[in-house]
C-alpha positions as CSV (number, residue, x, y, z in Angstrom):
1,M,-12.4,-101.8,13.3
2,L,-15.8,-102.6,11.8
3,N,-15.9,-99.6,9.6
4,C,-12.3,-100.1,8.6
5,S,-13.0,-103.7,7.6
6,R,-16.1,-102.7,5.7
7,R,-14.0,-100.3,3.7
8,L,-11.6,-103.2,3.0
9,L,-14.5,-105.3,1.9
10,L,-16.0,-102.6,-0.3
11,S,-12.6,-102.0,-1.9
12,A,-12.4,-105.7,-2.7
13,G,-15.8,-105.3,-4.5
14,L,-17.4,-107.7,-2.0
15,I,-20.6,-106.1,-1.0
16,A,-21.3,-104.2,-4.2
17,A,-20.9,-107.4,-6.2
18,S,-23.2,-109.6,-4.1
19,S,-26.8,-109.9,-5.0
20,L,-27.6,-111.0,-1.5
21,S,-28.2,-107.3,-0.8
22,F,-26.4,-107.3,2.5
23,A,-27.6,-104.9,5.2
24,A,-26.5,-104.5,8.7
25,A,-27.7,-107.3,11.0
26,D,-27.4,-105.1,14.0
27,D,-29.1,-101.7,14.1
28,S,-26.0,-100.1,15.5
29,A,-23.4,-102.0,13.4
30,N,-22.1,-98.6,12.1
31,E,-21.0,-97.8,15.6
32,P,-18.0,-100.0,16.5
33,L,-18.2,-99.4,20.3
34,Q,-21.9,-100.2,20.4
35,F,-21.3,-103.3,18.3
36,K,-18.7,-104.5,20.8
37,K,-21.0,-103.8,23.7
38,N,-23.8,-105.8,22.1
39,K,-21.4,-108.7,21.4
40,L,-20.3,-108.7,25.1
41,A,-23.9,-108.9,26.2
42,T,-24.6,-111.6,23.6
43,D,-21.6,-113.6,24.7
44,R,-22.7,-113.4,28.4
45,V,-26.2,-114.7,27.5
46,I,-24.8,-117.6,25.5
47,A,-22.3,-118.5,28.2
48,E,-25.1,-118.7,30.8
49,Y,-27.8,-120.3,28.6
50,Y,-26.4,-123.8,28.2
51,P,-25.2,-124.6,31.7
52,L,-28.6,-123.3,33.1
53,V,-30.8,-125.3,30.6
54,N,-28.6,-128.5,31.1
55,N,-29.1,-128.3,34.9
56,N,-32.8,-127.3,34.8
57,E,-32.1,-124.1,36.7
58,W,-35.3,-122.6,35.4
59,D,-35.6,-119.3,37.4
60,A,-32.1,-118.2,36.4
61,F,-32.6,-119.6,32.9
62,F,-35.9,-117.7,32.2
63,S,-34.4,-114.5,33.5
64,L,-32.3,-114.5,30.4
65,F,-35.4,-113.8,28.3
66,H,-37.5,-110.7,27.7
67,Q,-41.0,-111.2,29.0
68,D,-42.4,-110.8,25.5
69,A,-39.7,-112.8,23.8
70,H,-40.5,-114.6,20.5
71,F,-39.7,-118.3,20.2
72,E,-39.7,-120.7,17.2
73,A,-39.8,-124.1,18.7
74,P,-39.6,-127.5,17.0
75,F,-42.7,-129.2,15.6
76,N,-43.8,-126.1,13.8
77,S,-44.6,-124.1,17.0
78,L,-44.4,-120.3,17.4
79,L,-44.6,-119.0,20.9
80,D,-44.8,-115.5,22.2
81,G,-44.1,-114.5,25.8
82,I,-42.2,-116.2,28.6
83,E,-45.4,-117.7,30.0
84,N,-45.8,-119.7,26.7
85,I,-42.1,-120.4,26.2
86,A,-41.6,-121.9,29.7
87,P,-43.8,-125.0,29.2
88,F,-41.8,-126.0,26.2
89,Y,-38.6,-126.3,28.3
90,Y,-40.5,-128.0,31.2
91,N,-41.8,-130.6,28.7
92,V,-38.3,-131.2,27.4
93,A,-36.9,-131.8,30.9
94,E,-39.8,-134.1,31.7
95,T,-39.5,-136.1,28.5
96,F,-35.7,-136.2,28.8
97,P,-34.7,-136.4,32.5
98,D,-31.2,-136.9,31.3
99,H,-30.4,-134.2,28.6
100,T,-27.4,-132.2,27.6
101,D,-26.9,-129.5,24.9
102,T,-23.2,-129.2,24.0
103,P,-22.2,-126.3,21.9
104,V,-19.9,-127.4,19.0
105,E,-19.5,-124.1,17.2
106,V,-20.6,-120.6,18.2
107,I,-20.8,-117.5,16.0
108,S,-21.5,-114.5,18.2
109,L,-21.6,-111.1,16.4
110,G,-23.2,-107.9,17.6
111,N,-26.7,-108.6,18.9
112,Q,-27.0,-112.1,17.3
113,A,-25.6,-115.6,17.9
114,A,-25.8,-118.8,16.0
115,V,-24.9,-121.9,17.9
116,R,-24.4,-125.4,16.4
117,L,-24.8,-127.9,19.1
118,A,-25.0,-131.6,19.9
119,F,-28.0,-132.8,21.9
120,S,-27.8,-136.1,23.8
121,G,-30.4,-137.4,26.2
122,T,-32.4,-140.4,27.4
123,T,-36.2,-140.4,27.4
124,A,-38.2,-141.1,30.5
125,W,-38.9,-144.6,29.1
126,G,-35.2,-145.3,28.4
127,V,-34.6,-144.5,24.7
128,P,-31.3,-142.7,24.0
129,V,-31.6,-139.8,21.5
130,T,-28.8,-137.8,19.9
131,F,-28.9,-135.2,17.2
132,E,-27.4,-131.9,16.0
133,A,-29.3,-128.6,16.1
134,V,-28.8,-124.9,15.6
135,D,-30.0,-122.3,18.1
136,W,-30.3,-118.8,16.6
137,F,-30.6,-115.9,19.0
138,K,-31.4,-112.2,18.8
139,I,-30.4,-110.3,21.9
140,N,-31.8,-106.9,23.0
141,K,-30.5,-105.0,26.0
142,G,-28.8,-108.1,27.4
143,K,-31.7,-110.4,27.2
144,I,-33.1,-112.9,24.6
145,A,-35.6,-111.1,22.4
146,A,-36.0,-114.0,19.9
147,E,-34.8,-117.5,19.6
148,G,-35.3,-120.2,16.9
149,I,-34.4,-123.9,17.4
150,F,-33.8,-125.9,14.2
151,F,-33.2,-129.6,14.0
152,D,-34.4,-132.7,12.2
153,I,-37.4,-134.1,14.1
154,A,-36.9,-137.4,12.3
155,K,-34.3,-138.1,15.0
156,M,-37.1,-138.3,17.6
157,P,-38.4,-141.6,18.8
158,N,-41.9,-142.4,17.5
159,E,-43.5,-141.8,20.9
160,I,-42.6,-138.2,20.5
161,L,-42.6,-137.8,16.7
162,C,-46.0,-139.3,15.8
163,P,-48.3,-137.4,18.2
164,A,-46.5,-134.1,17.2
165,I,-47.2,-134.5,13.5
166,A,-50.7,-136.0,13.8
167,S,-52.2,-132.6,13.0
168,P,-50.3,-131.2,10.1
169,P,-51.1,-127.8,8.6
170,A,-54.1,-127.7,6.2
171,P,-53.2,-127.9,2.5
172,G,-52.6,-124.5,1.1
173,T,-51.5,-123.1,4.5
174,V,-48.4,-121.0,4.5
175,N,-47.0,-121.6,8.0
176,T,-44.4,-120.0,10.2
177,P,-43.7,-116.3,9.8
178,L,-40.1,-115.5,10.2
179,L,-39.7,-114.2,13.8
180,L,-36.0,-113.7,13.5
181,S,-36.0,-111.9,10.1
182,N,-34.8,-108.4,9.4
183,K,-37.8,-106.1,9.0
184,T,-36.0,-104.2,6.2
185,G,-36.5,-107.1,3.9
186,K,-32.8,-107.1,3.1
187,T,-30.4,-109.8,4.1
188,G,-28.8,-108.9,7.4
189,W,-25.1,-109.7,7.5
190,S,-22.5,-109.7,10.2
191,I,-18.8,-110.5,9.8
192,D,-16.3,-111.4,12.5
193,Q,-13.8,-108.6,12.1
194,Q,-11.2,-110.4,14.3
195,K,-10.9,-113.1,11.6
196,I,-9.9,-110.5,8.9
197,V,-6.3,-109.5,9.6
198,S,-4.7,-109.7,6.2
199,A,-5.3,-109.1,2.5
200,N,-5.4,-112.9,2.1
201,D,-8.3,-113.0,4.6
202,V,-10.2,-110.3,2.6
203,K,-9.7,-112.3,-0.6
204,A,-10.8,-115.6,1.0
205,L,-13.9,-113.9,2.4
206,A,-14.7,-112.4,-1.0
207,K,-14.5,-115.9,-2.6
208,N,-16.6,-117.4,0.2
209,L,-19.4,-114.8,0.0
210,K,-19.4,-115.1,-3.8
211,T,-19.9,-118.8,-3.5
212,I,-22.8,-118.4,-1.1
213,D,-24.4,-115.9,-3.4
214,A,-24.0,-118.4,-6.3
215,Y,-25.4,-121.2,-4.1
216,Y,-28.8,-119.5,-3.6
217,K,-29.0,-118.1,-7.1
218,R,-28.4,-121.5,-8.7
219,V,-30.6,-123.6,-6.4
220,N,-33.4,-121.1,-6.8
221,N,-33.1,-121.4,-10.6
222,D,-32.7,-125.2,-10.7
223,Q,-29.2,-124.8,-12.2
224,L,-28.0,-128.0,-10.6
225,E,-25.2,-128.7,-12.9
226,S,-23.4,-125.5,-12.1
227,F,-24.7,-125.7,-8.5
228,Y,-22.7,-128.8,-7.9
229,T,-19.5,-127.2,-9.1
230,L,-19.5,-125.1,-5.9
231,F,-18.8,-128.2,-3.8
232,A,-15.6,-130.1,-3.1
233,D,-15.5,-133.6,-4.4
234,D,-15.3,-135.0,-0.8
235,V,-17.9,-132.6,0.6
236,V,-19.5,-133.7,3.9
237,F,-23.3,-133.2,3.7
238,H,-26.0,-133.7,6.4
239,G,-29.6,-133.0,5.4
240,P,-33.1,-133.5,7.0
241,G,-34.6,-137.0,7.2
242,G,-31.3,-138.5,8.3
243,F,-29.6,-138.0,4.8
244,S,-25.9,-138.0,5.1
245,S,-23.1,-138.3,2.5
246,H,-19.4,-137.8,2.1
247,S,-19.0,-137.0,-1.5
248,K,-20.4,-134.6,-4.1
249,T,-21.8,-137.6,-6.1
250,A,-23.5,-139.1,-3.1
251,M,-25.1,-135.8,-2.1
252,Q,-26.8,-135.1,-5.4
253,P,-29.9,-137.3,-5.0
254,F,-30.9,-135.2,-2.0
255,F,-31.2,-132.0,-4.0
256,S,-32.6,-133.6,-7.1
257,Q,-35.4,-135.2,-5.1
258,A,-36.0,-132.2,-2.9
259,L,-36.4,-129.8,-5.9
260,S,-38.5,-132.1,-8.0
261,G,-41.2,-132.0,-5.3
262,F,-41.5,-128.2,-5.6
263,P,-42.0,-126.8,-9.1
264,H,-41.9,-123.4,-7.6
265,H,-39.4,-122.8,-4.7
266,R,-37.2,-120.1,-3.3
267,D,-34.6,-119.9,-0.5
268,T,-34.4,-116.3,0.7
269,P,-31.5,-115.6,3.1
270,Q,-32.6,-113.4,6.0
271,Q,-29.4,-113.3,8.2
272,V,-25.9,-114.2,7.4
273,M,-23.2,-114.8,10.1
274,V,-19.6,-115.1,9.0
275,S,-16.7,-116.2,11.1
276,G,-13.5,-117.3,9.4
277,Q,-14.4,-120.1,6.9
278,T,-17.8,-120.7,8.5
279,I,-20.9,-119.1,7.2
280,A,-24.3,-119.6,8.8
281,V,-27.4,-118.5,6.9
282,L,-30.9,-118.1,8.4
283,L,-33.3,-118.4,5.5
284,Q,-37.0,-118.7,4.6
285,F,-38.1,-121.3,2.2
286,T,-41.3,-120.6,0.2
287,G,-42.7,-122.9,-2.5
288,T,-45.5,-124.8,-4.0
289,D,-45.6,-128.5,-4.2
290,T,-46.7,-130.7,-7.1
291,S,-50.3,-130.7,-5.7
292,G,-50.4,-126.9,-5.7
293,N,-50.1,-126.5,-1.9
294,A,-48.1,-123.5,-0.7
295,I,-45.6,-123.9,2.1
296,A,-43.2,-121.7,3.9
297,F,-40.7,-122.5,6.7
298,N,-37.5,-121.3,8.2
299,A,-34.2,-123.1,8.0
300,V,-30.5,-122.8,8.7
301,D,-27.7,-123.7,6.3
302,W,-24.4,-124.1,8.0
303,F,-21.4,-124.0,5.6
304,Q,-17.7,-124.7,5.9
305,L,-15.7,-123.4,3.0
306,D,-12.1,-123.4,1.8
307,N,-11.0,-120.7,-0.5
308,G,-14.5,-120.4,-2.0
309,V,-15.2,-124.1,-2.2
310,I,-17.9,-125.7,0.0
311,T,-16.4,-128.5,2.0
312,S,-19.2,-129.1,4.4
313,L,-22.9,-128.3,4.5
314,R,-25.5,-129.0,7.2
315,I,-29.1,-128.1,6.6
316,F,-31.4,-127.8,9.6
317,F,-35.2,-127.5,9.4
318,D,-38.3,-129.0,10.9
319,L,-39.8,-132.0,8.9
320,A,-43.1,-131.3,10.7
321,H,-43.7,-128.9,7.8
322,F,-44.0,-132.0,5.5
323,P,-46.9,-134.3,6.4
324,Q,-45.8,-136.7,3.6
325,S,-42.2,-136.7,4.8
326,L,-40.1,-139.7,5.8
327,A,-41.0,-138.9,9.4
328,A,-44.7,-139.0,8.7
329,G,-44.3,-142.2,6.6
330,R,-42.6,-143.9,9.5
331,C,-45.6,-143.1,11.8
332,Q,-48.1,-144.2,9.2
333,A,-46.2,-147.5,8.8
334,E,-46.3,-148.1,12.5
335,S,-50.0,-147.5,12.8
336,A,-50.9,-149.7,9.9
């Protein structure tokens, strides 16, 4: 099925025409049976992960991980090994005695899964907290080999936020290597073959991938006028720092302001997950700000498209990478 669909895509000029340089996200993606086995193992892990973490069943939960798993946690933290990962979850449970991760949308393909979820909880001192996040998983031999958690830390109450960003990276520091990236340097891609059942599906997929390709080309080259043509007039947009809008016009200040702060900037897709009209992109941002400081971080762009037009975009990354961000400004104002 996978190879058959690839031939359909190639015949449509999809992969050859895309400058995203798609490569197989799963090492065995050329083997349909192995791909299906990997997906079954991935689905099992995801199905067990959320009930266990929601109920603090830690022994069973940590058995889902490889002992040497890689973990990209919020607040610009990189952790290796289950002995270093476990304290993160213990701290979450202590800080939020009442906490629930509710998956909203799951893309599970081969040995990877991207899960958009809604977190709701109450801190130990009684403050309710809600936000959206993305968990991105790599599964190896039925266990989690790498996980990245991406959300807007500006949603955190000051008691959590301010201590966490009190020691930002030194100027000029390029932080956060991409633990989840494809070592080939090419963009890993994975497409849900079950959503491609007709010629119309192939055409829609071709349009959607062409749009995503254009999105990164144009934003990387500051071609904002043509960049905005990729969006529906009533596009729903959610960005870091609590920015939210429901029209193309209202969305534009976010990108104008974000790009003006980085004379040199580049979004480099690392993994692309496609399921129907949903495309999730794990990327690395690299850039230099107006003071000449280099910065690098990982992010997830979560797209909904309709016939090649972006109808919804959610951007997830950690504002801890920006000491002068809205989040930091909030803490500075409180301490003044």
